[in-house]
C-alpha positions in Angstrom: -6.1 -36.1 -7.1 -2.5 -35.1 -8.2 -3.9 -32.2 -10.3 -4.9 -30.6 -7.1 -1.2 -30.5 -5.1 -0.1 -27.1 -4.8 2.8 -25.9 -6.5 5.9 -24.4 -5.2 5.7 -21.6 -4.9 2.1 -20.8 -5.2 0.8 -17.7 -5.6 -2.8 -17.9 -3.4 -6.0 -16.2 -4.2 -7.7 -15.8 -0.6 -11.3 -15.7 -0.7 -13.9 -15.0 2.4 -17.4 -16.5 0.8 -19.8 -15.4 3.1 -22.2 -18.2 1.8 -22.0 -20.6 -1.4 -24.1 -18.0 -3.3 -20.9 -15.8 -3.4 -18.4 -18.7 -4.8 -19.2 -17.4 -8.7 -18.7 -13.8 -8.1 -15.2 -14.1 -6.3 -13.9 -16.8 -8.4 -14.6 -14.7 -11.6 -12.4 -12.5 -9.7 -9.6 -14.5 -9.4 -6.5 -13.1 -11.5 -5.1 -15.4 -13.8 -1.8 -16.4 -12.4 -3.4 -17.3 -9.0 -2.2 -20.6 -8.7 -4.3 -21.9 -6.2 -7.2 -20.7 -4.3 -7.6 -20.7 -0.3 -11.2 -20.7 1.2 -11.5 -19.0 4.7 -14.5 -20.8 5.7 -13.5 -19.6 9.6 -15.4 -16.0 8.0 -18.5 -17.5 6.3 -21.4 -16.6 7.9 -23.0 -20.0 6.4 -21.6 -23.5 6.4 -20.2 -24.1 3.0 -19.3 -27.7 1.7 -15.8 -28.3 0.9 -16.7 -30.5 -2.1 -18.8 -27.4 -3.7 -15.3 -25.7 -3.4 -13.4 -28.5 -5.7 -16.6 -28.4 -8.0 -16.2 -24.5 -8.4 -13.1 -24.1 -10.1 -10.0 -26.6 -11.4 -7.5 -24.9 -9.1 -6.0 -26.7 -6.1 -7.7 -25.4 -3.2 -6.7 -24.9 0.5 -9.6 -24.7 3.2 -8.6 -22.9 5.9 -10.1 -22.6 9.7 -8.4 -19.9 11.5 -9.3 -19.8 15.5 -9.7 -16.5 17.4 -6.6 -17.0 18.6 -4.8 -17.0 15.3 -6.7 -14.0 14.2 -9.4 -15.6 12.9 -13.1 -16.1 13.1 -13.4 -20.0 14.1 -14.6 -20.0 17.8 -15.5 -23.6 18.0 -13.8 -26.3 20.2 -11.1 -28.7 19.6 -13.3 -31.8 18.1 -15.3 -29.5 15.6 -12.0 -28.1 14.4 -10.8 -31.6 14.0 -13.9 -32.9 12.3 -14.2 -29.9 9.6 -10.8 -30.2 9.0 -11.3 -33.8 8.2 -14.1 -33.4 6.0 -12.3 -30.8 3.9 -9.9 -33.3 3.5 -11.8 -36.1 2.8 -13.5 -34.1 0.1 -10.2 -33.2 -2.0 -8.8 -30.3 -0.5 -5.7 -29.3 0.3 -6.1 -27.8 4.5 -4.4 -25.8 6.3 -3.9 -27.0 9.9 -2.6 -25.2 12.9 0.2 -26.8 14.6 -1.2 -26.0 18.1 -3.9 -28.1 17.5 -1.7 -31.3 17.5 -3.5 -32.7 14.6 -0.5 -33.3 12.7 0.9 -35.4 15.7 -0.3 -38.5 14.7 0.3 -40.1 11.3 -2.9 -41.6 10.4 -4.5 -38.1 10.6 -4.7 -36.6 7.5 -1.9 -39.3 5.9 -1.1 -37.8 2.7 0.9 -34.6 3.9 1.0 -33.6 0.4 -2.4 -32.1 1.0 -1.6 -30.3 4.2 0.0 -27.1 5.3 1.4 -26.7 8.4 0.5 -23.2 10.1 1.5 -21.2 13.0 0.2 -17.5 13.3 1.9 -15.5 15.9 -0.2 -11.9 15.6 2.1 -10.4 18.3 5.0 -11.0 16.8 8.0 -13.6 16.0 8.0 -16.0 19.0 11.4 -16.5 20.5 11.3 -20.2 19.6 10.3 -19.6 15.6 12.8 -22.1 14.8 11.9 -24.9 16.7 8.3 -24.5 15.9 9.6 -24.1 12.2 11.3 -27.2 12.5 8.8 -29.1 13.9 6.2 -28.0 11.1 8.4 -29.1 8.7 8.9 -32.3 10.5 5.3 -33.3 10.1 6.2 -33.7 6.3 3.4 -31.3 5.1 3.6 -29.5 1.8 4.3 -26.4 3.2 5.4 -25.1 6.8 3.7 -21.5 7.1 4.8 -19.0 9.7 3.1 -15.8 10.0 4.4 -13.2 12.6 2.7 -9.9 13.7 4.6 -6.6 12.2 3.5 -3.7 14.1 6.4 -1.7 12.7 8.5 -1.5 9.6 11.3 -2.9 11.1 9.3 -5.9 12.2 8.1 -6.2 8.5 11.6 -6.0 7.0 13.0 -8.4 9.7 10.6 -11.3 9.0 11.5 -11.0 5.2 14.9 -11.1 5.7 14.3 -14.5 7.7 12.5 -15.8 4.9 15.6 -14.8 2.5 17.7 -16.8 4.7 15.8 -20.0 4.2 17.1 -23.3 2.3 13.9 -25.3 2.6 11.9 -24.8 -0.4 8.5 -26.0 1.8 8.9 -22.3 4.3 6.3 -19.9 3.9 7.7 -17.2 6.2 5.8 -13.4 5.9 4.0 -10.9 8.4 0.8 -9.4 9.2 -0.4 -6.7 10.7 -0.4 -3.3 10.1 3.4 -3.0 8.6 3.6 -6.1 6.9 2.9 -4.8 3.3 6.7 -4.6 2.7 7.7 -7.6 4.2 4.8 -9.6 2.4 6.4 -8.4 -0.8 9.7 -8.9 -0.5 9.2 -12.4 1.5 7.5 -13.7 -1.7 10.3 -12.4 -3.9 13.1 -14.4 -1.7 11.5 -17.3 -2.1 8.2 -17.7 0.0 6.5 -21.3 -0.7 2.8 -19.5 -0.5 2.1 -16.1 -1.8 -1.4 -15.3 -0.5 -2.9 -12.1 -1.5 -7.2 -11.3 -1.3 -9.8 -10.6 -3.7 -12.3 -8.4 -2.9 -11.9 -8.1 0.9 -8.9 -8.5 3.2 -9.0 -11.9 5.1 -5.9 -10.7 7.3 -4.5 -7.5 8.1 -1.7 -6.1 6.2 -2.7 -7.8 2.7 -1.9 -6.8 -0.6 -4.5 -7.4 -3.1 -3.2 -10.4 -5.3 -3.7 -8.8 -8.5 -1.4 -6.1 -7.0 0.9 -8.5 -6.3 1.5 -9.8 -9.4 1.1 -6.5 -11.4 2.7 -3.7 -9.5 5.1 -6.1 -7.8 5.7 -9.1 -10.3 5.8 -11.5 -7.6 6.0 -14.6 -10.0 9.1 -13.5 -11.9 12.2 -13.8 -9.5 14.8 -11.7 -10.5 17.8 -10.0 -9.0 16.8 -6.7 -7.8 20.2 -4.3 -6.3 18.5 -1.6 -5.4 15.0 -0.7 -3.0 13.0 2.5 -3.3 9.5 3.0 -1.5 6.9 5.5 -0.5 7.1 6.3 3.5 4.3 7.8 5.1 1.5 6.9 7.8 -1.0 5.5 5.0 0.4 4.9 2.1 -2.1 1.5 0.7 -3.3 4.2 -1.6 -0.7 5.6 -3.2 -0.1 4.7 -7.0 3.5 5.6 -6.6 4.3 1.7 -6.6 2.4 1.2 -9.8 4.2 3.8 -11.8 7.9 3.6 -10.7 8.0 -0.2 -10.4 6.4 0.4 -14.2 9.4 2.9 -15.1 12.4 0.8 -13.5 10.6 -2.6 -15.2 10.2 -1.2 -18.7 14.2 0.0 -18.4 15.4 -3.2 -17.2 16.4 -2.0 -14.0 17.2 -4.4 -11.2 15.0 -1.9 -8.8 11.8 -2.5 -6.6 9.6 0.1 -5.0 7.5 -0.8 -2.3 4.9 1.1 0.1 6.7 1.9 3.5 4.2 2.6 6.4 5.6 4.4 8.8 4.5 5.3 12.8 7.8 5.9 14.1 10.4 7.8 12.0 13.5 7.0 13.9 13.1 3.7 14.2 12.0 2.9 10.6 14.7 5.1 9.3 17.3 2.7 11.2 16.3 -0.1 9.5 15.9 1.1 6.5 19.8 1.9 6.5 20.8 -1.6 7.8 18.4 -3.5 5.1 19.8 -4.9 2.0 19.6 -4.7 -0.6 19.8 -1.1 -0.3 17.2 1.6 -0.4 18.5 4.5 -2.4 15.4 6.4 -2.6 12.1 7.4 -0.9 9.1 9.1 -1.3 7.6 10.9 1.7 4.4 11.6 2.6 2.3 12.9 5.9 3.0 13.3 8.5 6.8 13.0 7.8 7.8 15.7 5.2 9.0 18.2 7.9 11.6 14.9 9.3 12.6 14.2 6.1 14.1 17.9 5.8 16.0 16.9 8.9 17.5 13.6 7.1 20.3 15.5 4.7 21.6 17.9 2.9 18.7 20.1 1.5 18.3 21.0 -2.3 16.6 24.4 -3.2 13.1 23.5 -3.0 13.3 21.4 0.4 15.2 24.3 1.9 12.8 26.9 1.0 9.6 24.8 1.8 11.4 23.5 5.3 10.1 20.4 4.1 11.0 17.1 2.1 9.2 14.9 -0.4 12.3 13.1 -2.0 15.1 11.4 0.0 18.1 9.7 -2.0 21.5 8.2 -1.0 24.6 10.3 -2.9 27.6 8.8 -1.9 26.5 6.9 1.1 24.7 9.9 2.7 20.7 11.2 2.1 19.6 14.7 0.4 16.4 15.6 0.5 14.3 17.5 -1.9 10.4 18.3 -2.6 9.3 17.8 -5.9 5.8 19.0 -4.8 6.8 22.6 -5.3 7.1 21.2 -9.2 3.8 19.1 -8.8 2.0 22.5 -8.1 3.8 24.9 -10.0 3.8 23.4 -13.5 0.0 22.7 -13.4 -0.8 26.3 -12.3 2.0 27.7 -14.6 -0.3 26.2 -17.5 -3.2 28.3 -16.5 -1.9 31.8 -16.0 0.5 33.7 -13.5 -0.9 34.9 -10.2 0.5 38.8 -10.3 -2.1 40.9 -8.9 -4.6 37.9 -7.5 -5.5 36.1 -4.4 -4.6 32.7 -3.1 -6.6 30.8 -0.4 -4.1 27.7 0.7 -6.1 25.1 2.7 -4.0 22.8 5.2 -0.7 23.7 7.1 1.1 20.3 6.0 4.2 19.7 3.9 2.2 19.8 1.0 1.1 23.6 1.9 4.3 24.3 2.3 5.1 23.2 -1.3 2.2 25.2 -2.4 3.4 28.4 -0.6 6.6 28.2 -2.4 5.2 27.5 -6.0 2.1 30.1 -5.7 4.7 32.9 -4.3 6.8 32.2 -7.7 4.0 32.9 -10.0 3.3 36.2 -8.0 0.1 35.3 -6.0 -0.7 37.2 -2.7 -1.4 34.2 -0.7 -3.4 33.5 2.7 -2.9 30.2 4.7 -6.1 28.6 6.6 -6.3 25.5 8.6 -8.7 24.0 10.8 -6.1 24.4 13.5 -5.6 28.2 13.2 -2.5 28.2 15.5 -0.9 25.8 12.7 -1.8 28.1 10.1 -0.5 31.2 12.0 2.9 29.4 12.5 3.2 28.0 8.8 2.7 31.6 7.6 5.0 33.5 10.1 7.9 31.0 9.1 7.1 31.2 5.5 6.2 34.7 5.2 2.8 34.8 4.2 -0.3 36.1 5.9 -2.7 33.7 8.1 -6.4 33.8 7.8 -8.8 31.9 10.7 -10.7 29.0 9.5 -13.8 30.1 10.0 -13.1 32.9 7.7 -12.6 31.1 4.6 -16.0 31.0 3.4 -16.3 34.8 3.5 -13.3 35.0 0.9 -13.5 36.0 -2.9 -9.9 34.8 -3.9 -9.0 34.0 -7.5 -7.2 30.5 -6.1 -8.4 28.0 -3.8 -5.8 24.9 -3.3 -6.7 22.4 -1.0 -3.6 20.5 0.5 -5.6 18.7 3.4 -6.4 14.8 2.9 -9.9 15.4 2.6 -11.4 14.0 -0.4 -9.5 11.1 -0.4 -12.3 9.1 0.9 -15.3 8.4 -1.2 -17.8 9.9 1.6 -15.7 13.0 2.3 -17.5 16.1 1.5 -16.1 19.1 -0.7 -12.8 20.8 1.2 -14.0 23.9 -0.5 -16.7 25.9 1.3 -19.4 26.1 -1.4 -19.8 29.9 -1.4 -16.5 30.7 -2.6 -17.4 28.6 -5.7 -19.6 31.5 -7.1 -17.5 33.9 -8.4 -15.6 30.8 -10.4 -12.1 30.7 -9.2 -9.3 28.5 -10.1 -9.7 25.2 -7.7 -6.7 22.8 -7.3 -7.1 19.8 -5.3 -3.8 18.3 -4.7 -5.6 14.9 -3.4 -6.4 12.3 -5.9 -8.4 8.9 -5.4 -7.1 5.7 -6.7 -9.7 4.5 -8.2 -9.6 7.5 -11.0 -12.9 9.1 -9.7 -13.2 12.5 -8.9 -12.9 14.2 -5.4 -15.9 16.3 -4.2 -13.9 19.3 -4.2 -13.2 18.8 -8.1 -17.0 17.7 -8.6 -18.6 20.7 -6.5 -16.0 23.2 -8.3 -16.8 21.7 -12.2 -20.6 22.2 -10.9 -20.1 25.5 -10.2 -18.4 26.3 -13.4 -14.8 26.7 -12.1 -11.6 25.6 -13.4 -10.0 23.0 -11.7 -6.5 21.2 -11.6 -7.2 17.9 -10.0 -4.4 15.9 -7.7 -3.0 13.4 -10.9 -2.0 16.2 -12.7 -0.1 17.6 -9.3 1.1 13.6 -8.8 2.0 13.3 -12.3 4.4 16.9 -12.5 6.1 15.9 -9.1 6.7 12.2 -10.2 8.4 13.0 -13.1 10.9 15.0 -11.4 11.4 12.0 -8.7 11.7 9.1 -10.9 14.8 11.1 -12.5 16.0 11.7 -9.2 15.3 7.7 -8.9 17.5 6.8 -12.0 14.7 6.8 -14.4 16.6 10.1 -16.1 14.4 10.3 -19.3 11.0 10.1 -17.5 8.8 11.8 -19.6 5.3 13.8 -19.0 3.4 11.5 -21.8 5.0 8.2 -20.3 3.9 9.0 -16.7 0.2 10.0 -17.4 -0.3 7.0 -19.6 0.5 4.9 -16.9 -1.7 6.7 -14.3 -4.5 6.5 -16.8 -4.0 3.0 -17.2 -4.3 2.6 -13.6 -7.6 4.4 -12.6 -9.2 3.2 -16.0 -8.7 -0.5 -15.1 -11.4 -2.4 -13.6 -9.3 -3.5 -10.5 -9.2 0.4 -9.6 -12.7 1.2 -10.4 -14.2 -2.0 -8.2 
């Protein structure tokens, strides 16, 4: 049985098979770096015998029945829970047991505590008595004491990670769950969490990062000194390639830096949390909807001043400076095609990226029209930046030389084209600022190419702006060839296409 005991720390692949027939497919997708596999049997549609799980893979097996109160799918009573846990333990599995179940209060129950994970799930936040509860879990003699607390915002996520850093007991796993938990999960892993969970195929809890991503992008299996933090701030950042790109650049140069996803729903509260955290956050990429706020955070570089928005913040002598590398991201690919002298550009959107597009297109000599689904927003942006606006309903009637999509349309697989089909008949140049992480073309690019239009895709923009941003973040020798190679590797990989 010893070969099935959990190592500490253990990187755990979390699987949620619906039925026994799913096992082979899911196990085939488990990353090589996984040191154990958790089976969330509370999420199964049909009973799966624990013995079948141990026969399917030689790694340690954790069997979990998470109750609905703890964010899981088990709805049975206390006696059924006890019976299921005991059956999994008797089959030779490690069992994850909720402290609240009371099963660990009896030494005769699950006697080999080396095959027990004592856990506490608090979906609505860290309990005030968390220290007493953690001590109670450790006192059971379990192989690991796992405390998972809800993190509704970035401040809570970072706080929970900081609590993990302060632990001296190697059996403790303390990490967040919920919409803002991604950065806290990465940091907790690097701060010594006894267990690091990442799903394979489908998330088994809110806020999880795939185990493959934890291993390949954040290298949570490689403890190391980190003296500087960076990250991407936005309302939804899970699809961004920025963590992969910047962490790869840092790692290749041996820099003690880490770049994190930073989901933010409240700008002011999150900024306070970032300023107070150690190691220091020295640079931030900023995406929707916070680019206007970022321009108010510090001294403005020329492109941030020209656009009234910033997608990059960095510390200089203890204060934030703001820039807008999106201008380069749009200007450089456009300049590779031709100038806009005497030509008309229609820009779709009214957010921070559209502001960058206005500045870039104007520098190339285009006459600019801005259109947004909310006509009033397009009118306001046009007045502020000194260009003309266009009613959204009239976009399909235009015959411009260039169309630039700066809206989010196209980021999801089923999104329709952002540019009306009618305008493609004159074969304009179409620039879609959106990219898909899986490397597939957006509907806008597909429709434009089908109509015979020249196109510029979102990855071209991303690469161009990221080169300048990487240099600001300390990778002074960042070059286009390297950045594009990293992005090609990400979007060509089986994991990206899955």
